[in-house]
N, C-alpha and C positions, 0 to 999 in steps of 0.2 A: 504494500500500500504506500502511496506517495505521501510525503510530509507536506502539508499545505500552509504551514505558518512558521517556517524556519527563518526565512530571509525577508526582511521588510523592504518594500519598494524604494524607500529613500536611500537604501544602502547599495544600490546597484552599481553606481560608478566606482565607489570605493571597493566593492567586491571585484569588479573587473580589473582594477589596478592591482589588487592583491593577487588575483589569478595570474596576471602577467609576471608579477614579481616572483611568484612561486614556480614559474616555468611553464605555465599553460599557454597554448596558442589559441587566440580567439578566432572563431570561424564564422562564416555567414550563417544566419539562422534559416531554418526550413519550416515553412508553415506559419499559420497565423498565431498559434499559441506559444511558439518558442520565442523567448526573450534573449537568451544567451546560449551559445554553443561554443564549447572549448574542448581542446584535446591536449593530452600529455602522454607521450609515448604512444601506446595503443589504447589508452583509456579515453572515453568520451564523457563529457559532462554537459547536461542540458538543463536549462532553467525555464520553467513554464509559467505563463500567466493565465489565470482563469477568470472568466467574466464575473463569477459570483464572489471572488475574493478581491476586495478593494484595496487591502493594505499589504498583502504578502504574496510572494511567489511560491510555486510548488517545485519540488525536486523529487526525483525517483529515490527509492530506498537505497539503491546502490550509490547514489551521489550525496547522501546525507553527510558522509564523512568529510567531504570537501567543504561544505558549508560549515560544519562543526569545527573544522580546523581554522577557518576564517574567523569564526566567533571566538575560539580559544586565543588566537593571535591578537585579536582586538582587546580581549580581556587582559591579556598579558601586557599590552601596551598601556591600557588604562591603569593597571596596577603599578606599572613603572612610573606613570605620571603621579600617582598617589605617593609613591615612595620618593619622589623628586629625584630620580636618577637622571641627571642631566649630563650632557657631554657636548663635545665639539668634534667636527670632522677636521682632522689634520691631514694636509696633503703630503703624500709621499712621492716627491718629484723623481727620485732615482728609479723607482719601479713602475712609473706610469708610461704607458704606450701612447702612440698617436691615436687620438680619438677616445682614449680612455684615461681615467684618473684612478690611481690607487689612493685610497684614503684610509686613515686609521681612526678608530673610535677612541676618544680619550678616556672613556669609561672602562672598556674591557680590552683595549689594545688590539682588537681584531682588525685585520687588513681586508678591505673590501674593494673590488674593482667596480667602478660605475662609469657610465657614459660621461664624456667630458662635459663639465659644467653642471651635471645632474647631482643633486644631493637629496638623500632620503631624509624625511623629518624625524626618523628614528633609526636606531641601529638594529638590523635584523637579527643580530646575534644575542645581544643582551637586552634589547628593548629600550635603551636609554633615549630620552627625548633630546634631540639635537638643537643647538642654537642655529638659527638661520643667519648665514653670512651674506651680506649684500654683494652684488656682483663686482662693484668697484673695489671693495676691500679684498675680495678673493683674488681679483686680477692683480692687485698690488702684491699680495702675499706670494702668488705664483711667480711673478716677475722677480721679486726679491730672492726667492729660493733658487730660481734658474741662474740668476747672476752670481749667487754665492757658490753654486756648484761649478760654474764655469771658471771662477777664480781659483778654486782648489783643485 
């Protein structure tokens, strides 16, 4: 039997972002009732909308675990906010490739590769909430680190 009240409709965009972050590939939907279709390896995930349900989406029993993992992850982040685990992304210029930045979480010292200029609002390893650095300050830090590396 499908679960009909697991994911609220207001969470759809956040859920899509989480799916992509978790390695799922979003695909085109098929049919009127499909809201979201994604795949990871050989596994398929489908999210349905039903006319009689105004506030929630439906998922198959086999897909409940995906939505439950999203909810657990959000709860972990909410708990990290309560515990005030704050951190900062530190740029690792030596290990960054063209088009990608290696950044280090100041809270757990985990090294994470991200697209150039992209910064997550939280650390996916420890869940620490990150301070947002404006683009001008980050460009200045990046140019300072590059000049320091070229000197040494």
